[in-house]
C-alpha positions, 0 to 999 in steps of 0.5 A: 774280777781283775785278779781272777782274770790274772789267775784263771789260766794257771788254775785251769791248767792245774785242774786239767792235769789234776783231773788227768792224774786222778782218772789216768787209769780210766783214760788209759783204758778207754782211749789208749787201750792199744797204746804201747808201753812207751806211750803209757809211760809218757802219758803217766809221767807227763800228767804227774810232771804237769801237776807239779809244774802247773801247781808251781805256776798257779801258786806263783801267780797267786802270790804275785796277785794276792800277796805282793800286788794285793796285801803288800801293795795295799798296806804300803801304797807302793808298787812292788818291783819285779825282782822279789816276784822273780825270786819267789818264782825261781824258788817255787819252780826249783822246789817243784823240780825237786818234788818231780825228781823225788815223787815221779821218778822215785829218785833219792834227791839227797845225793843230788843236793850234795852234787848240786852244792859242789857244782854251785861252788864251781859256778859261784867261783866262775860267776862271782862278779855276776852273782855279786851284781845280782845280790847287790841289785837285790840289796838296792831294791830292798834298801832303796838308797835312791829311786828312778828319777833321783839326781845323785852324785857318785864320789870318785877318787878326785872331786873333778871326777865325781859323776852327777847324774839322774837314775833312769834304770836299776835292773838285776846286774847294772844301774843306768844313769843319765849325766848332765851332758845327756850321756848314759853311764852303766855301772855294775851294781857291785861297783855301785855298792862300793861307792859313796852316793849322795842323793840330792833328792833325799830326805827332801826333794830339794838341795842347796848349791853354793857359788863363790864370787870374789870381789875387790876389797874397795867395794863395801860388803853391804853393797855387794850383798845387796846386789848379789842377793837381788841377782840370785832372787831374780833367778828364783821362780819356784819351778827350778831355783826355789824362792823357799827356802830363801836364797842368801849371800854370805861373806866366806873368806878373805883371799889375796884377790879380794873378799870371797862371797858365797851365793846359796840357793836351793833347786828342785832337781826334778825341774832343773839339773844342777849344771843348768841351775848354776848357769842361770844363777851365775848369769843373773848375778853377773848381770846385776854386778855389771849393771851396778858397776861392780866387777869380780876380782881376778888374780893380779900383780900391780906395780904403781908408778902413778895414781891407780885408776879406780875400776869400781863405780859408786852410786853415791858419787855424782861422777860414777852415778852419771856413768851408771845411769848412762848405761841403762837402756832408757838413757843409752840413746841420749847424747851427753848434753841431753842427759846432763839436762835431765841428770840434776833433776832426778830424785834418789830413793833409797829403799830397805827390804819391804819398803813401798816405792808407790802404791796402786792407784796413787797419783803421779806423773813420773817413772823410775830407773832401778839402779841397784837391788830388786823391786817387785810389782803387784796388783790387788785382787778382789778377795785374794792376795795381791798377785805378782806382776813382774820384778825390776832389776838393776838397769831396768825402768818402769812406770812408763804409763804415768809418763805418757798419760798421767793416770793413777799407778797401775800397780804397787811397787815395793823393794824385794831387797835393799834397793836404789831407784831414781825418779824422773818427772814428766816435765823433765822428760817431755822435751826428750820424748818429742825429739827422740821418737824411738824413746817414746816408742820404747816407753809405749811398748813398756807400758803396753807390756805391763798392761798385758801382764796385769790383765793376765794376772787378773784373768788367772785370779778370776779363773782360780776364784771361780774354779771349785776347790780340789779335795785332798785325799788323806792316806793312811799307812800301815804299821807293816810299812816299817818292815818293808821300808824302801822296797816299794815305790810311791803312787806318784812314782808308779804313775811316773814309771807307767808313763815311761 
């Protein structure tokens, strides 16, 4: 019914003109007996011209409804862009004009075709750029090197002038892009056709970004990789920066300033822009390096007239460990004398990736400080996989609830990377909690936040368990899709386009 509703108007116009053509003499005799010669000719010619134009109108609408949107749309499950429909309409109305000239006005169109060829050459030379843009726009619609919403890089003469932007519109003459600075760039299609384009979202919707960091040679590589891996994984949330494919850190090359490390991670451009992803990962990695006492190397020229001061701290040395722990949020408010009372009693836990620090329900009256690496807290869910509560990175403390009330462990904590953690018993920390009320408030606040996060995870798990499973519909593609590859948008893209 919807298709009939779209073609009833051109069909009615065509039938009206056709009836007028078949009964023109009777109509003239009955209603225009006293009409003059001009009126008769206008009526006669008007009916014939109307028949041809209405026929072209009707045929164009039938092709659009039943062929482009119907047949082609169904076999490809994609929306046909407007460009091929417009070209079909132009061809039909040009043919109708030639038919009117030949049949209605009884003119030989061979000379007209020859003259139109000469005129076409002149117009083509004058509008060659516009015509090139037009046909290049058609080629882009057919080939589909990118689609609306894709992030692309347009290669220029120099790397620093490359354009990274999101495709927001492709029309007859130009392509419009939105840059990472939220500016719009308009590029003629002819220029775009001559440019090398990197599509970040094809053949898969995610792509890899590499960040380089240079660290002094005196820092052990395994320590740098451990700390930087924790930094990049801490920024991964599967919304923008992906956890799968897994981020990684690799040693790239040696330079005069130090060893260059390459941080590799994948992003979804539909969720986060490349520049924003670089900002998030850079900040997370630098925070982990700072909390671990590692400073990035820089260009330098040193002349030693005395023993060189050591800039990098090593947790394996008590003197450096003392400085690292005093930088954490937990011990920052303590005096040197107070911290010296606690420091010798702390216990070291060196964990490999996947090692469990403690399990949910285990007894213990102690808390921990993460010095290096990344730890993950999870809670067990009935009938489901364990739910992730939060992650602990370098400089953070956890397990406050066991210090305050001595109950069983509220969650399971395991190492997401190689990690280094220090344990503090309740008996060693109790005197400081009595003396420093703000320290006790900080621990109570941390314990309360952890309880709320666990409640939210359990609530989400119950909701997921009670909700009925969603049926996934499988779609079949026709063999005809092979011949129309790239012309049409997917149903998801259709919804996205309709939303805009």
